[in-house]
PARO-571487 format. One record per residue (C-alpha): residue number from 1; x, y, z; chain; residue in one letter. Coordinates in Angstrom, 1 decimal. Layout:
! PARO-571487
+------+--------+--------+--------+-------+------+
| resi |      x |      y |      z | chain | resn |
+------+--------+--------+--------+-------+------+
|  NUM |      X |      Y |      Z |     A |    A |
...
+------+--------+--------+--------+-------+------+
***
This chain:
! PARO-571487
+------+--------+--------+--------+-------+------+
| resi |      x |      y |      z | chain | resn |
+------+--------+--------+--------+-------+------+
|    1 |   -9.1 |  -47.1 |    6.3 |     A |    X |
|    2 |   -9.6 |  -43.7 |    4.7 |     A |    X |
|    3 |   -7.0 |  -42.5 |    2.2 |     A |    X |
|    4 |   -5.9 |  -39.2 |    0.6 |     A |    X |
|    5 |   -3.4 |  -38.0 |   -2.0 |     A |    X |
|    6 |   -0.1 |  -36.8 |   -0.5 |     A |    X |
|    7 |    3.5 |  -36.2 |   -1.3 |     A |    X |
|    8 |    5.8 |  -38.5 |    0.7 |     A |    X |
|    9 |    9.4 |  -39.5 |    1.0 |     A |    X |
|   10 |   10.2 |  -43.1 |    2.0 |     A |    X |
|   11 |   14.0 |  -42.6 |    2.4 |     A |    X |
|   12 |   16.2 |  -39.7 |    3.4 |     A |    X |
|   13 |   17.3 |  -37.4 |    0.6 |     A |    X |
|   14 |   16.4 |  -34.5 |   -1.6 |     A |    X |
|   15 |   13.5 |  -33.8 |   -4.0 |     A |    X |
|   16 |   14.3 |  -37.0 |   -5.9 |     A |    X |
|   17 |   12.8 |  -39.0 |   -3.0 |     A |    X |
|   18 |    9.4 |  -37.3 |   -3.2 |     A |    X |
|   19 |    6.5 |  -39.3 |   -4.6 |     A |    X |
|   20 |    2.9 |  -38.2 |   -5.3 |     A |    X |
|   21 |    0.8 |  -41.1 |   -4.0 |     A |    X |
|   22 |   -2.0 |  -42.5 |   -2.0 |     A |    X |
|   23 |   -1.5 |  -42.4 |    1.7 |     A |    X |
|   24 |   -3.5 |  -43.1 |    4.9 |     A |    X |
|   25 |   -5.7 |  -40.1 |    5.9 |     A |    X |
|   26 |   -4.8 |  -39.1 |    9.5 |     A |    X |
|   27 |   -7.3 |  -38.9 |   12.3 |     A |    X |
|   28 |   -7.1 |  -36.2 |   15.0 |     A |    X |
|   29 |   -6.0 |  -37.3 |   18.4 |     A |    X |
|   30 |   -6.8 |  -35.5 |   21.7 |     A |    X |
|   31 |   -6.1 |  -31.7 |   21.4 |     A |    X |
|   32 |   -5.6 |  -32.0 |   17.6 |     A |    X |
|   33 |   -7.6 |  -30.8 |   14.6 |     A |    X |
|   34 |   -7.8 |  -32.4 |   11.2 |     A |    X |
|   35 |   -7.4 |  -29.7 |    8.5 |     A |    X |
|   36 |   -8.5 |  -30.1 |    4.9 |     A |    X |
|   37 |   -5.5 |  -28.5 |    3.3 |     A |    X |
|   38 |   -6.3 |  -25.9 |    0.7 |     A |    X |
|   39 |   -2.7 |  -24.7 |    0.2 |     A |    X |
|   40 |    0.8 |  -25.3 |    1.6 |     A |    X |
|   41 |    4.2 |  -23.8 |    1.1 |     A |    X |
|   42 |    7.7 |  -25.0 |    1.2 |     A |    X |
|   43 |   11.0 |  -23.8 |    2.7 |     A |    X |
|   44 |   14.5 |  -24.0 |    1.4 |     A |    X |
|   45 |   16.7 |  -26.7 |    2.9 |     A |    X |
|   46 |   13.6 |  -28.3 |    4.6 |     A |    X |
|   47 |   14.6 |  -31.7 |    3.4 |     A |    X |
|   48 |   18.0 |  -31.4 |    5.1 |     A |    X |
|   49 |   16.7 |  -30.6 |    8.5 |     A |    X |
|   50 |   17.1 |  -33.4 |   11.1 |     A |    X |
|   51 |   13.6 |  -32.7 |   12.4 |     A |    X |
|   52 |   12.1 |  -33.5 |    9.0 |     A |    X |
|   53 |   13.1 |  -37.1 |    9.4 |     A |    X |
|   54 |   13.0 |  -37.8 |   13.1 |     A |    X |
|   55 |   11.0 |  -37.0 |   16.3 |     A |    X |
|   56 |   13.5 |  -34.5 |   17.7 |     A |    X |
|   57 |   14.6 |  -31.1 |   16.4 |     A |    X |
|   58 |   18.3 |  -32.1 |   16.7 |     A |    X |
|   59 |   17.7 |  -35.4 |   14.9 |     A |    X |
|   60 |   18.3 |  -37.5 |   18.1 |     A |    X |
|   61 |   14.9 |  -39.1 |   18.1 |     A |    X |
|   62 |   13.7 |  -42.2 |   16.2 |     A |    X |
|   63 |   13.2 |  -41.9 |   12.5 |     A |    X |
|   64 |    9.6 |  -41.4 |   11.2 |     A |    X |
|   65 |    9.6 |  -42.5 |    7.6 |     A |    X |
|   66 |    7.7 |  -42.0 |    5.3 |     A |    X |
|   67 |    7.4 |  -38.3 |    5.8 |     A |    X |
|   68 |    5.2 |  -35.6 |    4.3 |     A |    X |
|   69 |    7.0 |  -32.3 |    3.8 |     A |    X |
|   70 |    5.8 |  -28.6 |    3.9 |     A |    X |
|   71 |    5.0 |  -27.2 |    7.3 |     A |    X |
|   72 |    3.0 |  -24.1 |    6.4 |     A |    X |
|   73 |   -0.6 |  -24.4 |    5.5 |     A |    X |
|   74 |   -4.0 |  -22.8 |    5.0 |     A |    X |
|   75 |   -7.2 |  -24.8 |    5.1 |     A |    X |
|   76 |  -10.5 |  -25.6 |    6.7 |     A |    X |
|   77 |  -11.0 |  -27.6 |    9.9 |     A |    X |
|   78 |  -12.6 |  -30.9 |    8.9 |     A |    X |
|   79 |  -12.8 |  -32.6 |   12.3 |     A |    X |
|   80 |  -11.6 |  -32.1 |   15.9 |     A |    X |
|   81 |  -10.2 |  -34.4 |   18.5 |     A |    X |
|   82 |  -11.3 |  -34.7 |   22.1 |     A |    X |
|   83 |  -10.8 |  -31.7 |   24.4 |     A |    X |
|   84 |  -10.7 |  -29.2 |   21.5 |     A |    X |
|   85 |  -12.9 |  -26.2 |   22.2 |     A |    X |
|   86 |  -11.5 |  -24.1 |   19.4 |     A |    X |
|   87 |  -11.2 |  -23.9 |   16.4 |     A |    X |
|   88 |  -14.4 |  -25.6 |   15.3 |     A |    X |
|   89 |  -15.3 |  -27.7 |   12.2 |     A |    X |
|   90 |  -15.7 |  -25.5 |    9.1 |     A |    X |
|   91 |  -13.4 |  -22.7 |   10.3 |     A |    X |
|   92 |  -10.7 |  -21.4 |    7.9 |     A |    X |
|   93 |   -7.3 |  -21.6 |    9.7 |     A |    X |
|   94 |   -3.6 |  -21.3 |    9.0 |     A |    X |
|   95 |   -0.4 |  -22.1 |   10.8 |     A |    X |
|   96 |    3.0 |  -23.5 |   11.2 |     A |    X |
|   97 |    3.2 |  -27.3 |   11.9 |     A |    X |
|   98 |    5.8 |  -28.4 |   14.4 |     A |    X |
|   99 |    8.8 |  -29.6 |   12.4 |     A |    X |
|  100 |    8.9 |  -33.0 |   14.0 |     A |    X |
|  101 |    5.4 |  -33.8 |   12.6 |     A |    X |
|  102 |    4.2 |  -34.6 |    9.0 |     A |    X |
|  103 |    3.6 |  -31.5 |    6.9 |     A |    X |
|  104 |    0.9 |  -30.2 |    4.7 |     A |    X |
|  105 |    1.8 |  -31.5 |    1.2 |     A |    X |
|  106 |   -1.4 |  -33.6 |    1.4 |     A |    X |
|  107 |   -5.1 |  -33.3 |    1.2 |     A |    X |
|  108 |   -5.4 |  -33.6 |    5.0 |     A |    X |
|  109 |   -3.1 |  -33.0 |    8.0 |     A |    X |
|  110 |   -3.5 |  -33.2 |   11.8 |     A |    X |
|  111 |   -2.2 |  -30.3 |   13.8 |     A |    X |
|  112 |   -2.2 |  -29.4 |   17.5 |     A |    X |
|  113 |   -5.2 |  -27.2 |   18.0 |     A |    X |
|  114 |   -3.2 |  -24.6 |   20.0 |     A |    X |
|  115 |   -0.9 |  -23.7 |   17.1 |     A |    X |
|  116 |   -3.5 |  -22.7 |   14.5 |     A |    X |
|  117 |   -5.2 |  -19.4 |   14.1 |     A |    X |
|  118 |   -8.0 |  -18.0 |   12.0 |     A |    X |
|  119 |   -6.7 |  -17.2 |    8.5 |     A |    X |
|  120 |   -6.6 |  -13.6 |    7.3 |     A |    X |
|  121 |   -9.9 |  -12.7 |    5.7 |     A |    X |
|  122 |   -8.6 |  -10.5 |    2.9 |     A |    X |
|  123 |   -6.4 |  -13.0 |    1.1 |     A |    X |
|  124 |   -7.0 |  -16.4 |   -0.4 |     A |    X |
|  125 |   -5.6 |  -19.7 |    0.8 |     A |    X |
|  126 |   -2.7 |  -19.7 |   -1.6 |     A |    X |
|  127 |   -1.5 |  -16.3 |   -0.4 |     A |    X |
|  128 |   -2.1 |  -17.3 |    3.3 |     A |    X |
|  129 |    0.0 |  -20.4 |    3.0 |     A |    X |
|  130 |    3.0 |  -18.2 |    2.1 |     A |    X |
|  131 |    2.8 |  -16.4 |    5.5 |     A |    X |
|  132 |    3.3 |  -18.6 |    8.6 |     A |    X |
|  133 |    7.0 |  -19.6 |    8.8 |     A |    X |
|  134 |    8.5 |  -16.4 |    7.4 |     A |    X |
|  135 |    6.2 |  -14.0 |    9.1 |     A |    X |
|  136 |    6.5 |  -15.8 |   12.4 |     A |    X |
|  137 |   10.3 |  -15.7 |   12.1 |     A |    X |
|  138 |   10.1 |  -12.0 |   11.5 |     A |    X |
|  139 |    7.7 |  -11.5 |   14.4 |     A |    X |
|  140 |    9.8 |  -13.5 |   16.8 |     A |    X |
|  141 |   13.0 |  -11.8 |   15.7 |     A |    X |
|  142 |   11.7 |   -8.2 |   16.0 |     A |    X |
|  143 |    9.1 |   -8.5 |   18.8 |     A |    X |
|  144 |   10.1 |  -11.4 |   21.0 |     A |    X |
|  145 |   13.9 |  -11.2 |   20.8 |     A |    X |
|  146 |   14.7 |   -7.6 |   19.8 |     A |    X |
|  147 |   11.8 |   -5.9 |   21.5 |     A |    X |
|  148 |   11.4 |   -3.4 |   18.7 |     A |    X |
|  149 |   10.0 |    0.0 |   19.6 |     A |    X |
|  150 |    8.6 |    2.7 |   17.3 |     A |    X |
|  151 |   11.4 |    5.0 |   16.0 |     A |    X |
|  152 |   14.2 |    2.5 |   16.4 |     A |    X |
|  153 |   16.6 |    1.9 |   13.5 |     A |    X |
|  154 |   16.7 |   -1.6 |   12.1 |     A |    X |
|  155 |   19.2 |   -3.1 |    9.7 |     A |    X |
|  156 |   17.9 |   -6.1 |    7.8 |     A |    X |
|  157 |   20.6 |   -8.2 |    6.3 |     A |    X |
|  158 |   19.0 |   -9.9 |    3.3 |     A |    X |
|  159 |   15.9 |   -7.9 |    2.8 |     A |    X |
|  160 |   14.7 |   -9.6 |   -0.3 |     A |    X |
|  161 |   14.9 |  -13.1 |    1.0 |     A |    X |
|  162 |   12.0 |  -15.3 |    2.0 |     A |    X |
|  163 |   12.1 |  -14.1 |    5.6 |     A |    X |
|  164 |   13.6 |  -10.7 |    4.9 |     A |    X |
|  165 |   10.5 |   -9.7 |    2.9 |     A |    X |
|  166 |    8.5 |  -10.0 |    6.1 |     A |    X |
|  167 |   11.1 |   -8.5 |    8.4 |     A |    X |
|  168 |   11.2 |   -5.3 |    6.3 |     A |    X |
|  169 |    7.4 |   -5.0 |    6.2 |     A |    X |
|  170 |    6.8 |   -5.9 |    9.8 |     A |    X |
|  171 |    9.6 |   -3.6 |   11.1 |     A |    X |
|  172 |    8.1 |   -0.7 |    9.1 |     A |    X |
|  173 |    4.5 |   -1.4 |   10.1 |     A |    X |
|  174 |    5.6 |   -1.4 |   13.8 |     A |    X |
|  175 |    7.2 |    2.0 |   13.5 |     A |    X |
|  176 |   10.8 |    1.0 |   12.9 |     A |    X |
|  177 |   13.1 |    2.9 |   10.5 |     A |    X |
|  178 |   14.3 |    0.2 |    8.2 |     A |    X |
|  179 |   17.6 |   -0.1 |    6.3 |     A |    X |
|  180 |   18.1 |   -3.3 |    4.3 |     A |    X |
|  181 |   20.7 |   -5.0 |    2.2 |     A |    X |
|  182 |   19.7 |   -6.7 |   -1.1 |     A |    X |
|  183 |   20.9 |   -7.6 |   -4.6 |     A |    X |
|  184 |   21.0 |   -4.8 |   -7.1 |     A |    X |
|  185 |   18.0 |   -6.1 |   -8.9 |     A |    X |
|  186 |   15.9 |   -6.1 |   -5.7 |     A |    X |
|  187 |   16.6 |   -2.6 |   -4.4 |     A |    X |
|  188 |   13.3 |   -1.1 |   -5.6 |     A |    X |
|  189 |   11.4 |   -4.1 |   -4.5 |     A |    X |
|  190 |   12.7 |   -3.9 |   -1.0 |     A |    X |
|  191 |   12.1 |   -0.1 |   -0.9 |     A |    X |
|  192 |    8.5 |   -0.7 |   -1.8 |     A |    X |
|  193 |    8.2 |   -3.1 |    1.1 |     A |    X |
|  194 |    8.9 |   -0.2 |    3.5 |     A |    X |
|  195 |   12.7 |    0.2 |    3.7 |     A |    X |
|  196 |   13.9 |    3.8 |    3.9 |     A |    X |
|  197 |   17.3 |    2.9 |    2.6 |     A |    X |
|  198 |   18.4 |   -0.2 |    0.6 |     A |    X |
|  199 |   22.1 |   -1.0 |    0.0 |     A |    X |
|  200 |   23.4 |   -3.2 |   -2.8 |     A |    X |
|  201 |   25.4 |   -5.8 |   -0.8 |     A |    X |
|  202 |   27.5 |   -6.8 |   -3.7 |     A |    X |
|  203 |   28.4 |   -3.3 |   -4.9 |     A |    X |
|  204 |   28.7 |   -1.4 |   -1.6 |     A |    X |
|  205 |   29.9 |   -2.0 |    1.9 |     A |    X |
|  206 |   27.0 |   -1.4 |    4.3 |     A |    X |
|  207 |   29.4 |   -0.3 |    7.0 |     A |    X |
|  208 |   30.2 |    2.8 |    4.9 |     A |    X |
|  209 |   26.6 |    3.9 |    5.0 |     A |    X |
|  210 |   25.1 |    2.7 |    8.3 |     A |    X |
|  211 |   25.9 |    3.4 |   11.9 |     A |    X |
|  212 |   24.3 |    3.5 |   15.3 |     A |    X |
|  213 |   21.4 |    1.1 |   14.5 |     A |    X |
|  214 |   19.4 |   -0.3 |   17.4 |     A |    X |
|  215 |   18.7 |   -3.7 |   15.9 |     A |    X |
|  216 |   20.4 |   -5.9 |   13.3 |     A |    X |
|  217 |   18.3 |   -8.8 |   11.9 |     A |    X |
|  218 |   20.9 |  -11.2 |   10.4 |     A |    X |
|  219 |   19.4 |  -13.6 |    7.8 |     A |    X |
|  220 |   22.8 |  -14.2 |    6.1 |     A |    X |
|  221 |   25.4 |  -15.3 |    8.6 |     A |    X |
|  222 |   29.1 |  -15.6 |    7.9 |     A |    X |
|  223 |   31.1 |  -12.5 |    7.3 |     A |    X |
|  224 |   28.0 |  -10.4 |    7.0 |     A |    X |
|  225 |   27.2 |  -11.2 |   10.6 |     A |    X |
|  226 |   30.7 |  -10.5 |   11.9 |     A |    X |
|  227 |   30.8 |   -7.2 |   10.1 |     A |    X |
|  228 |   27.4 |   -6.2 |   11.5 |     A |    X |
|  229 |   28.7 |   -5.7 |   15.1 |     A |    X |
|  230 |   30.3 |   -2.4 |   14.2 |     A |    X |
|  231 |   27.1 |   -0.7 |   13.1 |     A |    X |
|  232 |   25.2 |   -1.3 |   16.3 |     A |    X |
|  233 |   24.9 |    1.4 |   18.9 |     A |    X |
|  234 |   25.9 |    0.5 |   22.5 |     A |    X |
|  235 |   23.1 |   -1.6 |   24.0 |     A |    X |
|  236 |   21.8 |   -2.7 |   20.7 |     A |    X |
|  237 |   21.1 |   -6.3 |   19.6 |     A |    X |
|  238 |   21.9 |   -8.5 |   16.7 |     A |    X |
|  239 |   19.3 |  -11.3 |   16.2 |     A |    X |
|  240 |   20.2 |  -14.1 |   13.8 |     A |    X |
|  241 |   18.4 |  -17.0 |   12.4 |     A |    X |
|  242 |   21.4 |  -17.9 |   10.2 |     A |    X |
|  243 |   24.0 |  -18.8 |   12.9 |     A |    X |
|  244 |   24.5 |  -18.3 |   16.7 |     A |    X |
|  245 |   26.3 |  -15.0 |   17.2 |     A |    X |
|  246 |   29.7 |  -14.8 |   18.9 |     A |    X |
|  247 |   28.9 |  -13.7 |   22.4 |     A |    X |
|  248 |   32.5 |  -12.6 |   23.0 |     A |    X |
|  249 |   32.2 |  -10.2 |   20.1 |     A |    X |
|  250 |   28.9 |   -9.0 |   21.3 |     A |    X |
|  251 |   30.4 |   -8.2 |   24.7 |     A |    X |
|  252 |   33.4 |   -6.5 |   23.1 |     A |    X |
|  253 |   31.1 |   -4.1 |   21.3 |     A |    X |
|  254 |   28.8 |   -3.5 |   24.3 |     A |    X |
|  255 |   25.8 |   -5.1 |   22.5 |     A |    X |
|  256 |   23.8 |   -8.3 |   22.7 |     A |    X |
|  257 |   23.5 |  -11.3 |   20.3 |     A |    X |
|  258 |   20.6 |  -13.8 |   20.0 |     A |    X |
|  259 |   19.9 |  -16.8 |   17.9 |     A |    X |
|  260 |   16.6 |  -18.7 |   17.6 |     A |    X |
|  261 |   14.7 |  -21.3 |   15.6 |     A |    X |
|  262 |   11.1 |  -20.2 |   14.8 |     A |    X |
|  263 |    8.3 |  -21.9 |   16.7 |     A |    X |
|  264 |    4.6 |  -22.2 |   16.2 |     A |    X |
|  265 |    2.8 |  -19.3 |   17.9 |     A |    X |
|  266 |   -1.0 |  -18.9 |   17.8 |     A |    X |
|  267 |   -1.0 |  -15.4 |   19.4 |     A |    X |
|  268 |    1.6 |  -14.1 |   16.9 |     A |    X |
|  269 |   -0.4 |  -15.6 |   14.0 |     A |    X |
|  270 |   -3.4 |  -13.7 |   15.2 |     A |    X |
|  271 |   -1.5 |  -10.4 |   15.3 |     A |    X |
|  272 |    0.0 |  -11.1 |   11.8 |     A |    X |
|  273 |   -3.4 |  -11.8 |   10.4 |     A |    X |
|  274 |   -4.6 |   -8.5 |   11.7 |     A |    X |
|  275 |   -1.7 |   -6.7 |   10.0 |     A |    X |
|  276 |   -2.6 |   -8.5 |    6.7 |     A |    X |
|  277 |   -6.2 |   -7.6 |    6.9 |     A |    X |
|  278 |   -5.3 |   -4.0 |    7.7 |     A |    X |
|  279 |   -3.1 |   -3.9 |    4.6 |     A |    X |
|  280 |    0.1 |   -3.4 |    6.5 |     A |    X |
|  281 |    1.6 |   -6.8 |    5.6 |     A |    X |
|  282 |    1.3 |   -8.5 |    2.3 |     A |    X |
|  283 |    2.2 |  -12.1 |    1.4 |     A |    X |
|  284 |    4.7 |  -12.5 |   -1.5 |     A |    X |
|  285 |    4.2 |  -15.6 |   -3.7 |     A |    X |
|  286 |    6.8 |  -16.5 |   -6.4 |     A |    X |
|  287 |    4.8 |  -19.3 |   -8.0 |     A |    X |
|  288 |    1.8 |  -21.7 |   -7.3 |     A |    X |
|  289 |    2.1 |  -25.3 |   -8.2 |     A |    X |
|  290 |   -0.4 |  -28.3 |   -7.9 |     A |    X |
|  291 |    0.1 |  -30.9 |   -5.3 |     A |    X |
|  292 |    1.3 |  -33.3 |   -8.0 |     A |    X |
|  293 |    4.0 |  -30.8 |   -8.9 |     A |    X |
|  294 |    5.4 |  -30.5 |   -5.3 |     A |    X |
|  295 |    8.7 |  -32.2 |   -6.2 |     A |    X |
|  296 |    9.3 |  -29.6 |   -8.9 |     A |    X |
|  297 |    8.8 |  -26.9 |   -6.3 |     A |    X |
|  298 |   11.5 |  -28.4 |   -4.1 |     A |    X |
|  299 |   13.8 |  -28.7 |   -7.1 |     A |    X |
|  300 |   13.2 |  -25.0 |   -7.8 |     A |    X |
|  301 |   14.2 |  -24.1 |   -4.2 |     A |    X |
|  302 |   17.6 |  -25.6 |   -4.9 |     A |    X |
|  303 |   18.2 |  -24.3 |   -8.4 |     A |    X |
|  304 |   16.5 |  -21.0 |   -9.1 |     A |    X |
|  305 |   16.3 |  -17.5 |   -7.7 |     A |    X |
|  306 |   12.9 |  -16.6 |   -6.2 |     A |    X |
|  307 |   11.1 |  -13.6 |   -4.9 |     A |    X |
|  308 |    8.7 |  -14.9 |   -2.3 |     A |    X |
|  309 |    7.2 |  -18.3 |   -1.5 |     A |    X |
|  310 |    6.7 |  -21.4 |   -3.6 |     A |    X |
|  311 |    3.1 |  -22.4 |   -2.8 |     A |    X |
|  312 |    1.3 |  -25.7 |   -3.4 |     A |    X |
|  313 |   -2.4 |  -25.3 |   -4.3 |     A |    X |
|  314 |   -4.0 |  -28.5 |   -2.9 |     A |    X |
|  315 |   -7.7 |  -27.9 |   -3.3 |     A |    X |
|  316 |  -10.3 |  -25.2 |   -4.1 |     A |    X |
+------+--------+--------+--------+-------+------+
***
């Protein structure tokens, strides 16, 4: 049996359960590709998701322990299963691994062939690994659910967060007029991402400065979400990844509310890669760690403020 180096957890828990160890190297099944991982990135709260530990998004399926975390990757196809026409062996690819499968904190990972796309050509594997989950979330919020049109006004609640970084950039690159909330220390950073107006959420009430927006992208939830209804124009939409919006409140304001969980999407990844290669979307990386340091990265997600993704460099 072939083996590889990987980071695994043999029991439910937080970063303390993660071990850097020898593990069986997977083999691609039908409609799968084996990817030699060059870089992976991690997401806050990933180790608390029911899907991380089971075979169902809601946690209702059987447990699948040990698990390998980190569902965003960039790498090179090393082998393909039966019935795979594309991508081919040797192609550089990136993607978001379905949450009910093992992740990419390993030298190799198997992935359904239909969820991977060619990596952006203008950035390296470390930068590419920072893109999939956050940029796909931004794309699905703005394009799939909100139907953003050029000239529309978009309020991004949490513009300096891991997803907000991409929502601001993507909304601006698609022709939206972007307003964002952020911490005082991040105002210039978010403005540089493409926001026309940035509001210090701690020192100012966004309701005093914003009205009649077409779209609110809620990345915060709680009272921020409930206060956001009042700034939407009639017929507008609030899209949240933080918590399902109150549909009665939406109806009372004459607007719509939507909630979703990001899904792998090859076509969207291709569009995102084009934006990266055109210089209209840039990955933001907070730090790069080695595969052996993966546990430290998950600890940092729980304890420190970051600007961008924590990336694991797996191989050159």
